[in-house]
C-alpha positions as CSV (number, residue, x, y, z in Angstrom):
1,M,-129.8,50.5,100.6
2,N,-126.8,51.9,102.1
3,V,-126.5,55.9,100.6
4,S,-123.9,58.0,101.2
5,I,-123.8,61.5,100.3
6,S,-120.9,63.5,100.4
7,G,-119.7,67.2,98.8
8,H,-116.3,67.9,97.4
9,H,-115.9,72.2,97.9
10,I,-119.5,72.1,98.4
11,T,-122.0,72.3,101.5
12,V,-124.6,69.6,100.9
13,T,-127.5,71.1,101.9
14,E,-130.7,69.8,103.3
15,A,-132.5,70.1,100.0
16,M,-130.0,68.7,97.9
17,N,-129.6,65.6,100.2
18,K,-133.6,65.3,100.0
19,A,-133.3,65.6,96.0
20,V,-130.6,62.8,95.9
21,H,-132.7,60.7,98.2
22,D,-135.7,61.4,96.4
23,K,-134.2,59.9,92.4
24,L,-132.5,57.1,94.6
25,T,-136.1,55.3,96.1
26,K,-137.2,55.9,92.0
27,I,-133.6,53.8,91.1
28,E,-134.1,51.2,94.2
29,S,-137.5,50.6,93.3
30,H,-136.7,48.8,89.8
31,F,-133.9,46.6,91.8
32,D,-133.8,46.1,94.5
33,Q,-130.7,44.1,95.5
34,I,-128.5,47.4,95.8
35,Q,-125.8,46.8,98.0
36,S,-124.9,50.7,98.6
37,I,-124.3,54.1,96.7
38,Q,-122.2,56.6,97.3
39,V,-122.8,59.8,96.2
40,I,-120.2,62.8,95.4
41,L,-121.7,66.3,95.0
42,S,-118.5,68.7,93.6
43,L,-118.2,72.0,92.4
44,D,-115.4,73.3,89.9
45,N,-114.9,76.8,89.7
46,S,-111.6,76.3,87.6
47,G,-113.2,77.9,84.7
48,A,-114.5,81.1,87.0
49,S,-111.3,83.0,87.2
50,D,-111.5,83.6,84.0
51,G,-114.9,84.7,83.3
52,G,-116.6,81.2,82.3
53,K,-119.5,80.0,84.3
54,K,-118.7,77.5,87.4
55,S,-119.7,73.9,86.7
56,H,-121.4,71.8,89.2
57,K,-121.0,67.8,88.6
58,A,-123.0,64.9,90.6
59,E,-120.9,61.4,90.5
60,A,-122.6,58.1,91.7
61,I,-121.0,55.1,92.4
62,M,-123.1,51.7,93.3
63,R,-122.3,48.9,94.3
64,V,-124.3,45.4,93.4
65,S,-123.5,41.7,93.6
66,G,-120.8,41.7,91.8
67,Q,-120.4,44.7,89.7
68,E,-120.0,48.2,90.1
69,M,-122.0,51.3,88.3
70,F,-120.3,54.7,87.9
71,V,-122.2,57.6,86.7
72,Q,-121.4,61.2,86.7
73,A,-123.3,64.6,85.4
74,F,-122.5,68.1,85.2
75,D,-124.5,71.3,84.5
76,D,-124.9,74.2,85.6
77,D,-127.3,73.7,88.2
78,M,-126.6,71.1,90.8
79,Y,-129.9,70.0,90.6
80,K,-130.3,69.2,86.6
81,A,-126.9,67.5,87.6
82,I,-128.4,65.1,90.4
83,N,-131.3,64.9,87.9
84,E,-129.1,63.9,85.3
85,M,-127.0,61.5,87.1
86,A,-130.1,59.5,88.4
87,D,-131.7,59.2,85.3
88,K,-128.5,57.6,83.6
89,L,-128.0,55.4,87.0
90,D,-131.5,54.7,86.2
91,R,-130.6,53.4,82.5
92,Q,-128.0,51.4,84.2
93,V,-129.9,49.8,86.5
94,R,-132.5,48.9,84.0
95,K,-129.9,47.5,81.5
96,Y,-128.0,45.4,84.4
97,K,-131.1,43.7,84.9
98,T,-132.3,42.8,81.6
99,R,-128.9,41.1,81.1
100,L,-129.6,39.4,84.5
101,E,-132.6,38.0,83.7
102,R,-131.8,37.8,79.6
103,N,-129.2,35.4,81.3
104,K,-131.4,33.4,83.5
105,I,-133.8,32.5,81.1
106,K,-130.4,31.0,78.9
107,G,-129.3,29.1,81.7
108,A,-133.0,27.2,82.4
109,G,-133.2,26.3,78.8
110,R,-130.0,25.0,78.9
111,D,-130.4,23.0,82.1
112,A,-134.0,21.8,81.1
113,R,-132.2,20.0,77.7
114,Y,-129.3,18.6,79.4
115,A,-132.3,17.1,82.4
116,D,-134.1,15.6,79.0
117,T,-131.3,13.4,77.7
118,A,-129.7,12.4,81.2
119,V,-133.1,10.7,81.9
120,E,-132.9,8.7,78.5
121,D,-129.7,7.4,79.4
122,I,-130.2,6.5,82.9
123,E,-133.5,4.2,81.8
124,P,-132.5,0.8,81.6
125,A,-134.0,-0.5,78.1
126,S,-136.9,-3.0,78.1
């Protein structure tokens, strides 16, 4: 799994890097066919000039075969935003994995029924 972490208007510290990697290993344990994850940590201080709190944002774009998943989370604390982002991504991964397994079962059922009828048609009558 290829993980790239970048910061926008913020310097990514070693602690932030470790927090992101720790959370993403949990996701990888659920689904091992992840091609890449791009994480963007940013600081939006547009509301800071009028007395508002600075908003930390954590975004992730995850690529698996045939699909791309995007999540983002906002919080006053960067580590809370990272945790929320990882939880959202984990939910999407579990949902995607369930969908793949459900489709695999459906496909196998159809193939088995088709194989039974095909064998009956081919065998010669006695």
